PDB file of N, CA, C, O and CB in Angstrom:
ATOM      1  N   UNK A   1     179.080  88.818  57.850  1.00  0.00           N
ATOM      2  CA  UNK A   1     181.166  89.089  58.323  1.00  0.00           C
ATOM      3  C   UNK A   1     181.178  90.733  58.325  1.00  0.00           C
ATOM      4  O   UNK A   1     180.789  91.589  57.532  1.00  0.00           O
ATOM      5  CB  UNK A   1     182.797  88.355  56.594  1.00  0.00           C
ATOM      6  N   UNK A   2     181.735  90.746  59.445  1.00  0.00           N
ATOM      7  CA  UNK A   2     182.049  91.877  59.403  1.00  0.00           C
ATOM      8  C   UNK A   2     183.632  92.315  59.529  1.00  0.00           C
ATOM      9  O   UNK A   2     184.376  91.349  59.698  1.00  0.00           O
ATOM     10  CB  UNK A   2     181.278  92.344  60.274  1.00  0.00           C
ATOM     11  N   UNK A   3     184.348  93.738  59.472  1.00  0.00           N
ATOM     12  CA  UNK A   3     185.535  93.956  59.072  1.00  0.00           C
ATOM     13  C   UNK A   3     185.564  95.023  60.285  1.00  0.00           C
ATOM     14  O   UNK A   3     184.664  95.827  60.528  1.00  0.00           O
ATOM     15  CB  UNK A   3     185.791  94.349  57.455  1.00  0.00           C
ATOM     16  N   UNK A   4     187.026  94.843  61.148  1.00  0.00           N
ATOM     17  CA  UNK A   4     187.338  95.711  61.917  1.00  0.00           C
ATOM     18  C   UNK A   4     188.716  96.464  62.106  1.00  0.00           C
ATOM     19  O   UNK A   4     189.780  96.067  61.631  1.00  0.00           O
ATOM     20  CB  UNK A   4     187.011  95.212  62.813  1.00  0.00           C
ATOM     21  N   UNK A   5     188.585  97.370  62.709  1.00  0.00           N
ATOM     22  CA  UNK A   5     189.769  98.176  62.484  1.00  0.00           C
ATOM     23  C   UNK A   5     190.054  98.667  63.784  1.00  0.00           C
ATOM     24  O   UNK A   5     189.374  99.624  64.157  1.00  0.00           O
ATOM     25  CB  UNK A   5     189.613  99.303  61.447  1.00  0.00           C
ATOM     26  N   UNK A   6     190.915  98.215  64.553  1.00  0.00           N
ATOM     27  CA  UNK A   6     191.516  98.645  65.935  1.00  0.00           C
ATOM     28  C   UNK A   6     190.024  98.246  66.770  1.00  0.00           C
ATOM     29  O   UNK A   6     189.580  99.194  67.417  1.00  0.00           O
ATOM     30  CB  UNK A   6     192.134 100.599  66.036  1.00  0.00           C
ATOM     31  N   UNK A   7     189.404  97.274  66.816  1.00  0.00           N
ATOM     32  CA  UNK A   7     188.216  96.809  67.272  1.00  0.00           C
ATOM     33  C   UNK A   7     186.728  97.825  67.411  1.00  0.00           C
ATOM     34  O   UNK A   7     185.904  97.897  68.322  1.00  0.00           O
ATOM     35  CB  UNK A   7     188.653  96.294  68.563  1.00  0.00           C
ATOM     36  N   UNK A   8     186.811  98.477  66.200  1.00  0.00           N
ATOM     37  CA  UNK A   8     185.812  99.340  65.475  1.00  0.00           C
ATOM     38  C   UNK A   8     185.091  98.457  64.046  1.00  0.00           C
ATOM     39  O   UNK A   8     185.640  97.777  63.179  1.00  0.00           O
ATOM     40  CB  UNK A   8     186.726 100.833  64.959  1.00  0.00           C
ATOM     41  N   UNK A   9     183.924  98.751  64.222  1.00  0.00           N
ATOM     42  CA  UNK A   9     183.626  98.241  63.046  1.00  0.00           C
ATOM     43  C   UNK A   9     183.556  98.948  61.854  1.00  0.00           C
ATOM     44  O   UNK A   9     182.754  99.875  61.966  1.00  0.00           O
ATOM     45  CB  UNK A   9     182.655  97.729  63.166  1.00  0.00           C
ATOM     46  N   UNK A  10     184.039  98.890  60.829  1.00  0.00           N
ATOM     47  CA  UNK A  10     184.768  99.586  59.718  1.00  0.00           C
ATOM     48  C   UNK A  10     183.267  98.733  58.492  1.00  0.00           C
ATOM     49  O   UNK A  10     182.505  99.337  57.737  1.00  0.00           O
ATOM     50  CB  UNK A  10     187.042  98.950  59.503  1.00  0.00           C
ATOM     51  N   UNK A  11     183.342  97.376  58.732  1.00  0.00           N
ATOM     52  CA  UNK A  11     182.486  97.009  57.397  1.00  0.00           C
ATOM     53  C   UNK A  11     181.493  96.077  57.405  1.00  0.00           C
ATOM     54  O   UNK A  11     181.797  95.164  58.172  1.00  0.00           O
ATOM     55  CB  UNK A  11     183.264  96.527  56.381  1.00  0.00           C
ATOM     56  N   UNK A  12     180.252  95.886  56.791  1.00  0.00           N
ATOM     57  CA  UNK A  12     179.607  94.535  57.228  1.00  0.00           C
ATOM     58  C   UNK A  12     178.870  94.073  55.902  1.00  0.00           C
ATOM     59  O   UNK A  12     178.561  95.016  55.174  1.00  0.00           O
ATOM     60  CB  UNK A  12     178.477  94.703  58.600  1.00  0.00           C
ATOM     61  N   UNK A  13     178.576  92.986  55.507  1.00  0.00           N
ATOM     62  CA  UNK A  13     178.098  92.415  55.069  1.00  0.00           C
ATOM     63  C   UNK A  13     176.704  91.257  55.710  1.00  0.00           C
ATOM     64  O   UNK A  13     176.915  90.739  56.807  1.00  0.00           O
ATOM     65  CB  UNK A  13     179.090  92.183  54.616  1.00  0.00           C
ATOM     66  N   UNK A  14     175.401  90.934  55.005  1.00  0.00           N
ATOM     67  CA  UNK A  14     174.456  90.181  55.755  1.00  0.00           C
ATOM     68  C   UNK A  14     173.674  89.938  54.644  1.00  0.00           C
ATOM     69  O   UNK A  14     173.328  90.868  53.915  1.00  0.00           O
ATOM     70  CB  UNK A  14     173.749  90.839  56.992  1.00  0.00           C
ATOM     71  N   UNK A  15     173.257  88.437  54.365  1.00  0.00           N
ATOM     72  CA  UNK A  15     172.743  88.150  53.065  1.00  0.00           C
ATOM     73  C   UNK A  15     171.775  87.411  53.969  1.00  0.00           C
ATOM     74  O   UNK A  15     171.818  87.354  55.198  1.00  0.00           O
ATOM     75  CB  UNK A  15     173.686  87.383  51.778  1.00  0.00           C
ATOM     76  N   UNK A  16     170.779  86.782  53.044  1.00  0.00           N
ATOM     77  CA  UNK A  16     169.750  85.337  53.095  1.00  0.00           C
ATOM     78  C   UNK A  16     169.819  84.743  51.895  1.00  0.00           C
ATOM     79  O   UNK A  16     169.964  85.161  50.746  1.00  0.00           O
ATOM     80  CB  UNK A  16     168.102  85.554  53.358  1.00  0.00           C
ATOM     81  N   UNK A  17     169.695  83.751  52.354  1.00  0.00           N
ATOM     82  CA  UNK A  17     169.313  82.513  51.313  1.00  0.00           C
ATOM     83  C   UNK A  17     167.740  82.315  50.952  1.00  0.00           C
ATOM     84  O   UNK A  17     166.971  81.821  51.777  1.00  0.00           O
ATOM     85  CB  UNK A  17     169.806  81.042  52.007  1.00  0.00           C
ATOM     86  N   UNK A  18     167.314  82.736  49.656  1.00  0.00           N
ATOM     87  CA  UNK A  18     165.855  82.357  49.519  1.00  0.00           C
ATOM     88  C   UNK A  18     166.112  81.625  48.466  1.00  0.00           C
ATOM     89  O   UNK A  18     166.879  81.824  47.523  1.00  0.00           O
ATOM     90  CB  UNK A  18     164.712  83.453  49.331  1.00  0.00           C
ATOM     91  N   UNK A  19     165.209  80.519  48.776  1.00  0.00           N
ATOM     92  CA  UNK A  19     165.011  78.892  48.081  1.00  0.00           C
ATOM     93  C   UNK A  19     164.061  79.523  46.831  1.00  0.00           C
ATOM     94  O   UNK A  19     163.310  80.489  46.969  1.00  0.00           O
ATOM     95  CB  UNK A  19     163.972  77.386  49.335  1.00  0.00           C
ATOM     96  N   UNK A  20     164.252  78.798  45.646  1.00  0.00           N
ATOM     97  CA  UNK A  20     163.094  78.778  44.702  1.00  0.00           C
ATOM     98  C   UNK A  20     162.658  77.574  44.059  1.00  0.00           C
ATOM     99  O   UNK A  20     162.940  76.499  44.589  1.00  0.00           O
ATOM    100  CB  UNK A  20     163.326  79.612  43.706  1.00  0.00           C
ATOM    101  N   UNK A  21     162.065  77.605  43.085  1.00  0.00           N
ATOM    102  CA  UNK A  21     161.454  76.519  42.512  1.00  0.00           C
ATOM    103  C   UNK A  21     162.791  75.244  42.118  1.00  0.00           C
ATOM    104  O   UNK A  21     163.957  75.415  41.763  1.00  0.00           O
ATOM    105  CB  UNK A  21     160.560  77.178  41.099  1.00  0.00           C
ATOM    106  N   UNK A  22     162.387  74.597  42.247  1.00  0.00           N
ATOM    107  CA  UNK A  22     163.375  73.432  41.809  1.00  0.00           C
ATOM    108  C   UNK A  22     164.915  73.078  42.086  1.00  0.00           C
ATOM    109  O   UNK A  22     165.711  72.439  41.398  1.00  0.00           O
ATOM    110  CB  UNK A  22     163.383  73.513  40.569  1.00  0.00           C
ATOM    111  N   UNK A  23     165.069  73.744  43.393  1.00  0.00           N
ATOM    112  CA  UNK A  23     165.539  73.494  44.567  1.00  0.00           C
ATOM    113  C   UNK A  23     167.162  74.334  44.275  1.00  0.00           C
ATOM    114  O   UNK A  23     168.233  73.892  44.690  1.00  0.00           O
ATOM    115  CB  UNK A  23     165.460  71.707  44.925  1.00  0.00           C
ATOM    116  N   UNK A  24     167.005  75.512  43.536  1.00  0.00           N
ATOM    117  CA  UNK A  24     167.982  76.685  43.493  1.00  0.00           C
ATOM    118  C   UNK A  24     167.793  77.273  44.474  1.00  0.00           C
ATOM    119  O   UNK A  24     166.819  77.174  45.220  1.00  0.00           O
ATOM    120  CB  UNK A  24     167.955  77.586  42.475  1.00  0.00           C
ATOM    121  N   UNK A  25     169.269  78.364  44.637  1.00  0.00           N
ATOM    122  CA  UNK A  25     168.869  78.972  45.747  1.00  0.00           C
ATOM    123  C   UNK A  25     169.334  80.187  45.577  1.00  0.00           C
ATOM    124  O   UNK A  25     170.522  80.167  45.253  1.00  0.00           O
ATOM    125  CB  UNK A  25     169.237  78.399  46.918  1.00  0.00           C
ATOM    126  N   UNK A  26     168.761  81.515  45.687  1.00  0.00           N
ATOM    127  CA  UNK A  26     169.036  83.150  45.130  1.00  0.00           C
ATOM    128  C   UNK A  26     170.178  83.424  46.672  1.00  0.00           C
ATOM    129  O   UNK A  26     170.229  82.741  47.695  1.00  0.00           O
ATOM    130  CB  UNK A  26     167.017  84.549  45.024  1.00  0.00           C
ATOM    131  N   UNK A  27     171.018  84.732  46.285  1.00  0.00           N
ATOM    132  CA  UNK A  27     171.607  84.691  48.028  1.00  0.00           C
ATOM    133  C   UNK A  27     171.173  86.575  47.581  1.00  0.00           C
ATOM    134  O   UNK A  27     171.173  87.166  46.501  1.00  0.00           O
ATOM    135  CB  UNK A  27     174.079  83.936  48.624  1.00  0.00           C
ATOM    136  N   UNK A  28     170.868  86.998  48.909  1.00  0.00           N
ATOM    137  CA  UNK A  28     169.978  88.085  48.847  1.00  0.00           C
ATOM    138  C   UNK A  28     171.026  89.358  49.874  1.00  0.00           C
ATOM    139  O   UNK A  28     170.790  89.598  51.058  1.00  0.00           O
ATOM    140  CB  UNK A  28     168.211  87.519  49.580  1.00  0.00           C
ATOM    141  N   UNK A  29     171.982  89.915  49.183  1.00  0.00           N
ATOM    142  CA  UNK A  29     172.605  90.710  50.213  1.00  0.00           C
ATOM    143  C   UNK A  29     171.692  91.799  50.599  1.00  0.00           C
ATOM    144  O   UNK A  29     171.235  92.583  49.766  1.00  0.00           O
ATOM    145  CB  UNK A  29     173.928  91.261  49.772  1.00  0.00           C
ATOM    146  N   UNK A  30     171.366  91.864  52.124  1.00  0.00           N
ATOM    147  CA  UNK A  30     170.333  93.009  52.777  1.00  0.00           C
ATOM    148  C   UNK A  30     171.370  93.951  53.001  1.00  0.00           C
ATOM    149  O   UNK A  30     171.164  95.112  52.648  1.00  0.00           O
ATOM    150  CB  UNK A  30     169.394  92.621  54.286  1.00  0.00           C
ATOM    151  N   UNK A  31     172.812  93.548  53.703  1.00  0.00           N
ATOM    152  CA  UNK A  31     173.421  95.112  54.043  1.00  0.00           C
ATOM    153  C   UNK A  31     175.036  94.839  53.033  1.00  0.00           C
ATOM    154  O   UNK A  31     175.560  93.748  52.812  1.00  0.00           O
ATOM    155  CB  UNK A  31     173.760  95.471  56.352  1.00  0.00           C
ATOM    156  N   UNK A  32     175.416  95.904  52.675  1.00  0.00           N
ATOM    157  CA  UNK A  32     176.672  95.481  52.285  1.00  0.00           C
ATOM    158  C   UNK A  32     176.714  97.131  52.679  1.00  0.00           C
ATOM    159  O   UNK A  32     175.841  97.886  52.252  1.00  0.00           O
ATOM    160  CB  UNK A  32     177.085  94.647  50.632  1.00  0.00           C
ATOM    161  N   UNK A  33     177.903  97.641  53.602  1.00  0.00           N
ATOM    162  CA  UNK A  33     178.049  98.729  53.960  1.00  0.00           C
ATOM    163  C   UNK A  33     179.951  98.867  54.504  1.00  0.00           C
ATOM    164  O   UNK A  33     180.735  98.010  54.912  1.00  0.00           O
ATOM    165  CB  UNK A  33     176.788  98.921  55.065  1.00  0.00           C
ATOM    166  N   UNK A  34     180.097 100.282  54.262  1.00  0.00           N
ATOM    167  CA  UNK A  34     181.656 100.565  54.600  1.00  0.00           C
ATOM    168  C   UNK A  34     181.583 102.204  55.569  1.00  0.00           C
ATOM    169  O   UNK A  34     181.219 103.332  55.238  1.00  0.00           O
ATOM    170  CB  UNK A  34     182.744 100.735  52.767  1.00  0.00           C
ATOM    171  N   UNK A  35     182.033 101.725  56.646  1.00  0.00           N
ATOM    172  CA  UNK A  35     182.121 103.317  56.977  1.00  0.00           C
ATOM    173  C   UNK A  35     182.703 104.213  56.260  1.00  0.00           C
ATOM    174  O   UNK A  35     183.622 103.776  55.568  1.00  0.00           O
ATOM    175  CB  UNK A  35     182.694 103.587  58.046  1.00  0.00           C
ATOM    176  N   UNK A  36     182.428 105.634  56.162  1.00  0.00           N
ATOM    177  CA  UNK A  36     182.850 106.388  54.815  1.00  0.00           C
ATOM    178  C   UNK A  36     184.311 106.464  55.121  1.00  0.00           C
ATOM    179  O   UNK A  36     185.016 106.188  54.150  1.00  0.00           O
ATOM    180  CB  UNK A  36     182.106 107.996  54.508  1.00  0.00           C
ATOM    181  N   UNK A  37     184.894 106.744  56.135  1.00  0.00           N
ATOM    182  CA  UNK A  37     186.715 107.158  55.876  1.00  0.00           C
ATOM    183  C   UNK A  37     187.342 105.777  55.682  1.00  0.00           C
ATOM    184  O   UNK A  37     188.565 105.681  55.787  1.00  0.00           O
ATOM    185  CB  UNK A  37     187.665 108.028  57.450  1.00  0.00           C
ATOM    186  N   UNK A  38     186.496 104.550  55.369  1.00  0.00           N
ATOM    187  CA  UNK A  38     187.198 103.604  55.108  1.00  0.00           C
ATOM    188  C   UNK A  38     187.189 103.284  53.927  1.00  0.00           C
ATOM    189  O   UNK A  38     187.994 102.460  53.494  1.00  0.00           O
ATOM    190  CB  UNK A  38     186.999 102.756  55.734  1.00  0.00           C
ATOM    191  N   UNK A  39     186.195 103.925  53.098  1.00  0.00           N
ATOM    192  CA  UNK A  39     185.580 103.500  51.944  1.00  0.00           C
ATOM    193  C   UNK A  39     186.750 103.529  50.887  1.00  0.00           C
ATOM    194  O   UNK A  39     187.669 104.271  51.235  1.00  0.00           O
ATOM    195  CB  UNK A  39     184.318 104.408  51.580  1.00  0.00           C
ATOM    196  N   UNK A  40     186.922 102.923  49.732  1.00  0.00           N
ATOM    197  CA  UNK A  40     187.903 103.517  48.428  1.00  0.00           C
ATOM    198  C   UNK A  40     189.375 102.500  49.214  1.00  0.00           C
ATOM    199  O   UNK A  40     190.470 102.748  48.709  1.00  0.00           O
ATOM    200  CB  UNK A  40     188.165 105.971  48.355  1.00  0.00           C
ATOM    201  N   UNK A  41     189.362 101.812  49.963  1.00  0.00           N
ATOM    202  CA  UNK A  41     190.562 100.723  50.717  1.00  0.00           C
ATOM    203  C   UNK A  41     190.475  99.253  50.461  1.00  0.00           C
ATOM    204  O   UNK A  41     191.283  98.432  50.895  1.00  0.00           O
ATOM    205  CB  UNK A  41     190.481 100.758  52.368  1.00  0.00           C
ATOM    206  N   UNK A  42     189.031  98.880  49.436  1.00  0.00           N
ATOM    207  CA  UNK A  42     188.973  97.699  49.268  1.00  0.00           C
ATOM    208  C   UNK A  42     188.269  96.450  50.537  1.00  0.00           C
ATOM    209  O   UNK A  42     188.403  95.267  50.851  1.00  0.00           O
ATOM    210  CB  UNK A  42     190.317  97.592  48.930  1.00  0.00           C
ATOM    211  N   UNK A  43     187.739  97.273  50.801  1.00  0.00           N
ATOM    212  CA  UNK A  43     187.016  96.683  52.047  1.00  0.00           C
ATOM    213  C   UNK A  43     185.695  96.276  51.773  1.00  0.00           C
ATOM    214  O   UNK A  43     185.071  95.435  52.420  1.00  0.00           O
ATOM    215  CB  UNK A  43     186.929  97.642  53.185  1.00  0.00           C
ATOM    216  N   UNK A  44     185.428  96.690  51.122  1.00  0.00           N
ATOM    217  CA  UNK A  44     184.249  96.283  50.299  1.00  0.00           C
ATOM    218  C   UNK A  44     183.991  95.473  49.182  1.00  0.00           C
ATOM    219  O   UNK A  44     182.976  94.791  49.037  1.00  0.00           O
ATOM    220  CB  UNK A  44     183.843  97.134  49.941  1.00  0.00           C
ATOM    221  N   UNK A  45     184.939  95.563  48.387  1.00  0.00           N
ATOM    222  CA  UNK A  45     185.299  94.145  47.836  1.00  0.00           C
ATOM    223  C   UNK A  45     185.654  93.251  48.577  1.00  0.00           C
ATOM    224  O   UNK A  45     184.830  92.338  48.597  1.00  0.00           O
ATOM    225  CB  UNK A  45     186.210  94.091  47.016  1.00  0.00           C
ATOM    226  N   UNK A  46     186.537  93.086  49.222  1.00  0.00           N
ATOM    227  CA  UNK A  46     186.681  92.016  49.944  1.00  0.00           C
ATOM    228  C   UNK A  46     185.743  91.240  51.206  1.00  0.00           C
ATOM    229  O   UNK A  46     186.006  90.259  51.900  1.00  0.00           O
ATOM    230  CB  UNK A  46     187.730  92.327  50.321  1.00  0.00           C
ATOM    231  N   UNK A  47     184.498  92.177  51.161  1.00  0.00           N
ATOM    232  CA  UNK A  47     183.333  91.289  51.755  1.00  0.00           C
ATOM    233  C   UNK A  47     182.439  90.970  50.668  1.00  0.00           C
ATOM    234  O   UNK A  47     181.494  90.298  51.081  1.00  0.00           O
ATOM    235  CB  UNK A  47     182.481  92.004  52.925  1.00  0.00           C
ATOM    236  N   UNK A  48     182.395  91.186  49.538  1.00  0.00           N
ATOM    237  CA  UNK A  48     181.945  90.882  48.286  1.00  0.00           C
ATOM    238  C   UNK A  48     182.499  89.514  47.892  1.00  0.00           C
ATOM    239  O   UNK A  48     181.903  88.445  47.759  1.00  0.00           O
ATOM    240  CB  UNK A  48     182.318  91.957  47.331  1.00  0.00           C
ATOM    241  N   UNK A  49     183.853  89.831  47.732  1.00  0.00           N
ATOM    242  CA  UNK A  49     184.459  88.664  47.509  1.00  0.00           C
ATOM    243  C   UNK A  49     184.372  87.239  48.479  1.00  0.00           C
ATOM    244  O   UNK A  49     184.691  86.145  48.015  1.00  0.00           O
ATOM    245  CB  UNK A  49     185.696  89.103  47.420  1.00  0.00           C
ATOM    246  N   UNK A  50     183.974  87.388  49.654  1.00  0.00           N
ATOM    247  CA  UNK A  50     183.788  86.787  50.483  1.00  0.00           C
ATOM    248  C   UNK A  50     182.445  85.579  50.211  1.00  0.00           C
ATOM    249  O   UNK A  50     182.503  84.350  50.194  1.00  0.00           O
ATOM    250  CB  UNK A  50     183.729  87.778  51.441  1.00  0.00           C
ATOM    251  N   UNK A  51     181.372  86.432  50.034  1.00  0.00           N
ATOM    252  CA  UNK A  51     180.242  85.982  49.679  1.00  0.00           C
ATOM    253  C   UNK A  51     180.372  85.144  48.458  1.00  0.00           C
ATOM    254  O   UNK A  51     179.826  84.043  48.387  1.00  0.00           O
ATOM    255  CB  UNK A  51     179.383  87.012  49.552  1.00  0.00           C
ATOM    256  N   UNK A  52     181.151  85.692  47.411  1.00  0.00           N
ATOM    257  CA  UNK A  52     180.877  85.124  46.160  1.00  0.00           C
ATOM    258  C   UNK A  52     181.736  83.600  46.208  1.00  0.00           C
ATOM    259  O   UNK A  52     181.554  82.688  45.403  1.00  0.00           O
ATOM    260  CB  UNK A  52     181.382  86.243  44.896  1.00  0.00           C
ATOM    261  N   UNK A  53     182.870  83.575  47.550  1.00  0.00           N
ATOM    262  CA  UNK A  53     183.248  82.606  47.161  1.00  0.00           C
ATOM    263  C   UNK A  53     182.833  81.652  48.164  1.00  0.00           C
ATOM    264  O   UNK A  53     183.409  80.576  48.007  1.00  0.00           O
ATOM    265  CB  UNK A  53     184.470  82.698  46.841  1.00  0.00           C
ATOM    266  N   UNK A  54     182.142  81.673  49.007  1.00  0.00           N
ATOM    267  CA  UNK A  54     181.609  81.018  49.825  1.00  0.00           C
ATOM    268  C   UNK A  54     180.123  80.487  48.567  1.00  0.00           C
ATOM    269  O   UNK A  54     179.713  79.328  48.503  1.00  0.00           O
ATOM    270  CB  UNK A  54     181.377  82.032  51.375  1.00  0.00           C
ATOM    271  N   UNK A  55     179.712  81.338  47.940  1.00  0.00           N
ATOM    272  CA  UNK A  55     178.671  80.617  46.959  1.00  0.00           C
ATOM    273  C   UNK A  55     179.170  79.859  45.859  1.00  0.00           C
ATOM    274  O   UNK A  55     178.366  79.187  45.213  1.00  0.00           O
ATOM    275  CB  UNK A  55     177.781  81.570  46.328  1.00  0.00           C
ATOM    276  N   UNK A  56     180.384  79.868  45.547  1.00  0.00           N
ATOM    277  CA  UNK A  56     180.894  78.999  44.678  1.00  0.00           C
ATOM    278  C   UNK A  56     180.542  77.727  45.233  1.00  0.00           C
ATOM    279  O   UNK A  56     179.724  76.974  44.703  1.00  0.00           O
ATOM    280  CB  UNK A  56     182.299  79.181  44.441  1.00  0.00           C
ATOM    281  N   UNK A  57     181.304  77.424  46.556  1.00  0.00           N
ATOM    282  CA  UNK A  57     181.105  76.238  47.153  1.00  0.00           C
ATOM    283  C   UNK A  57     179.834  75.193  47.251  1.00  0.00           C
ATOM    284  O   UNK A  57     179.796  74.116  47.846  1.00  0.00           O
ATOM    285  CB  UNK A  57     181.384  76.560  48.196  1.00  0.00           C
ATOM    286  N   UNK A  58     178.832  75.829  46.501  1.00  0.00           N
ATOM    287  CA  UNK A  58     177.409  75.501  46.724  1.00  0.00           C
ATOM    288  C   UNK A  58     177.119  75.217  45.388  1.00  0.00           C
ATOM    289  O   UNK A  58     177.609  76.021  44.594  1.00  0.00           O
ATOM    290  CB  UNK A  58     176.465  76.612  47.393  1.00  0.00           C
ATOM    291  N   UNK A  59     176.378  74.185  44.850  1.00  0.00           N
ATOM    292  CA  UNK A  59     176.061  73.888  43.768  1.00  0.00           C
ATOM    293  C   UNK A  59     174.236  74.483  43.337  1.00  0.00           C
ATOM    294  O   UNK A  59     173.693  74.580  42.236  1.00  0.00           O
ATOM    295  CB  UNK A  59     176.418  72.325  43.812  1.00  0.00           C
ATOM    296  N   UNK A  60     173.848  74.701  44.365  1.00  0.00           N
ATOM    297  CA  UNK A  60     172.742  75.194  44.117  1.00  0.00           C
ATOM    298  C   UNK A  60     172.312  76.541  43.996  1.00  0.00           C
ATOM    299  O   UNK A  60     171.137  76.889  44.110  1.00  0.00           O
ATOM    300  CB  UNK A  60     172.185  74.761  44.786  1.00  0.00           C
ATOM    301  N   UNK A  61     173.244  77.279  43.771  1.00  0.00           N
ATOM    302  CA  UNK A  61     173.428  78.868  43.694  1.00  0.00           C
ATOM    303  C   UNK A  61     172.993  79.252  42.793  1.00  0.00           C
ATOM    304  O   UNK A  61     173.639  78.915  41.800  1.00  0.00           O
ATOM    305  CB  UNK A  61     174.585  79.446  43.695  1.00  0.00           C
ATOM    306  N   UNK A  62     171.688  80.166  42.481  1.00  0.00           N
ATOM    307  CA  UNK A  62     171.396  80.364  40.906  1.00  0.00           C
ATOM    308  C   UNK A  62     171.559  81.804  40.712  1.00  0.00           C
ATOM    309  O   UNK A  62     171.441  82.310  39.596  1.00  0.00           O
ATOM    310  CB  UNK A  62     169.844  79.879  40.381  1.00  0.00           C
ATOM    311  N   UNK A  63     171.883  82.626  41.994  1.00  0.00           N
ATOM    312  CA  UNK A  63     171.670  84.150  41.717  1.00  0.00           C
ATOM    313  C   UNK A  63     172.350  84.960  43.215  1.00  0.00           C
ATOM    314  O   UNK A  63     172.193  84.502  44.347  1.00  0.00           O
ATOM    315  CB  UNK A  63     169.718  84.502  41.455  1.00  0.00           C
ATOM    316  N   UNK A  64     173.147  86.293  42.877  1.00  0.00           N
ATOM    317  CA  UNK A  64     172.983  86.733  44.079  1.00  0.00           C
ATOM    318  C   UNK A  64     172.916  88.223  43.620  1.00  0.00           C
ATOM    319  O   UNK A  64     173.586  88.621  42.667  1.00  0.00           O
ATOM    320  CB  UNK A  64     174.087  86.268  45.135  1.00  0.00           C
ATOM    321  N   UNK A  65     171.830  89.272  44.550  1.00  0.00           N
ATOM    322  CA  UNK A  65     171.326  90.320  44.501  1.00  0.00           C
ATOM    323  C   UNK A  65     171.589  90.986  45.120  1.00  0.00           C
ATOM    324  O   UNK A  65     172.315  90.620  46.044  1.00  0.00           O
ATOM    325  CB  UNK A  65     170.501  90.380  44.495  1.00  0.00           C
ATOM    326  N   UNK A  66     171.163  92.479  45.034  1.00  0.00           N
ATOM    327  CA  UNK A  66     170.814  93.216  45.973  1.00  0.00           C
ATOM    328  C   UNK A  66     169.825  94.496  45.220  1.00  0.00           C
ATOM    329  O   UNK A  66     169.374  94.507  44.075  1.00  0.00           O
ATOM    330  CB  UNK A  66     172.174  93.637  46.748  1.00  0.00           C
ATOM    331  N   UNK A  67     169.669  95.600  46.371  1.00  0.00           N
ATOM    332  CA  UNK A  67     168.878  96.787  45.691  1.00  0.00           C
ATOM    333  C   UNK A  67     169.498  97.276  46.266  1.00  0.00           C
ATOM    334  O   UNK A  67     169.937  96.876  47.344  1.00  0.00           O
ATOM    335  CB  UNK A  67     167.501  97.177  45.649  1.00  0.00           C
ATOM    336  N   UNK A  68     169.812  98.621  45.568  1.00  0.00           N
ATOM    337  CA  UNK A  68     170.427 100.287  46.006  1.00  0.00           C
ATOM    338  C   UNK A  68     169.251 101.194  45.118  1.00  0.00           C
ATOM    339  O   UNK A  68     168.785 101.150  43.980  1.00  0.00           O
ATOM    340  CB  UNK A  68     172.507 100.725  45.268  1.00  0.00           C
ATOM    341  N   UNK A  69     169.012 102.274  46.688  1.00  0.00           N
ATOM    342  CA  UNK A  69     167.673 103.601  46.536  1.00  0.00           C
ATOM    343  C   UNK A  69     169.159 103.893  45.119  1.00  0.00           C
ATOM    344  O   UNK A  69     170.317 103.488  45.022  1.00  0.00           O
ATOM    345  CB  UNK A  69     167.179 105.433  48.593  1.00  0.00           C
ATOM    346  N   UNK A  70     168.306 104.746  44.308  1.00  0.00           N
ATOM    347  CA  UNK A  70     168.539 105.732  43.019  1.00  0.00           C
ATOM    348  C   UNK A  70     169.381 106.604  43.607  1.00  0.00           C
ATOM    349  O   UNK A  70     170.531 106.603  43.167  1.00  0.00           O
ATOM    350  CB  UNK A  70     167.223 106.532  42.335  1.00  0.00           C
ATOM    351  N   UNK A  71     169.082 107.456  44.609  1.00  0.00           N
ATOM    352  CA  UNK A  71     169.693 108.348  45.081  1.00  0.00           C
ATOM    353  C   UNK A  71     170.880 108.275  45.862  1.00  0.00           C
ATOM    354  O   UNK A  71     171.603 109.217  46.187  1.00  0.00           O
ATOM    355  CB  UNK A  71     168.973 108.846  45.570  1.00  0.00           C
ATOM    356  N   UNK A  72     171.059 106.655  46.226  1.00  0.00           N
ATOM    357  CA  UNK A  72     172.437 106.623  47.390  1.00  0.00           C
ATOM    358  C   UNK A  72     174.015 106.536  46.285  1.00  0.00           C
ATOM    359  O   UNK A  72     174.603 105.455  46.293  1.00  0.00           O
ATOM    360  CB  UNK A  72     172.287 104.694  48.689  1.00  0.00           C
ATOM    361  N   UNK A  73     174.555 107.600  45.470  1.00  0.00           N
ATOM    362  CA  UNK A  73     175.120 108.106  44.930  1.00  0.00           C
ATOM    363  C   UNK A  73     176.861 107.031  45.824  1.00  0.00           C
ATOM    364  O   UNK A  73     177.830 106.572  45.220  1.00  0.00           O
ATOM    365  CB  UNK A  73     174.575 109.816  45.006  1.00  0.00           C
ATOM    366  N   UNK A  74     176.714 107.016  46.587  1.00  0.00           N
ATOM    367  CA  UNK A  74     178.276 106.225  47.242  1.00  0.00           C
ATOM    368  C   UNK A  74     177.914 105.038  46.910  1.00  0.00           C
ATOM    369  O   UNK A  74     178.773 104.316  46.404  1.00  0.00           O
ATOM    370  CB  UNK A  74     178.754 106.254  49.043  1.00  0.00           C
ATOM    371  N   UNK A  75     176.341 104.436  47.132  1.00  0.00           N
ATOM    372  CA  UNK A  75     176.641 102.866  46.885  1.00  0.00           C
ATOM    373  C   UNK A  75     176.612 102.707  45.537  1.00  0.00           C
ATOM    374  O   UNK A  75     177.355 101.812  45.135  1.00  0.00           O
ATOM    375  CB  UNK A  75     175.617 101.820  47.528  1.00  0.00           C
ATOM    376  N   UNK A  76     175.884 103.391  44.569  1.00  0.00           N
ATOM    377  CA  UNK A  76     176.064 103.186  43.369  1.00  0.00           C
ATOM    378  C   UNK A  76     177.674 103.417  42.147  1.00  0.00           C
ATOM    379  O   UNK A  76     177.953 102.799  41.119  1.00  0.00           O
ATOM    380  CB  UNK A  76     174.989 103.942  43.132  1.00  0.00           C
ATOM    381  N   UNK A  77     178.529 104.721  42.963  1.00  0.00           N
ATOM    382  CA  UNK A  77     179.541 104.561  42.541  1.00  0.00           C
ATOM    383  C   UNK A  77     180.366 103.393  43.122  1.00  0.00           C
ATOM    384  O   UNK A  77     181.497 103.163  42.695  1.00  0.00           O
ATOM    385  CB  UNK A  77     180.012 105.646  42.599  1.00  0.00           C
TER     386      UNK A  77
END
C-alpha cells in the first residue's frame, strides 16, 4: 500500500507472507516508511492499521513482525 499527497509518494508499506508449520502464516513487514516531512501525521499508523485489518480477515495469521536497526532512532521513536 502506498500513500500519495499531490501525486508524490509520501509513505509505503510492503509485506510478505511466510508459511509456517501447521498451516499458520506470519506476515513480515519488509518496508514501512514515511517521507520525513510527512511524519507524525498518522500516515505510518494508517499503513500499519491497513495490514492489521487485512490480517484479521484471515484465520491462519499467527503473527506480524518487522526488524528495525538499533541505530534507526526515527523508526524506534
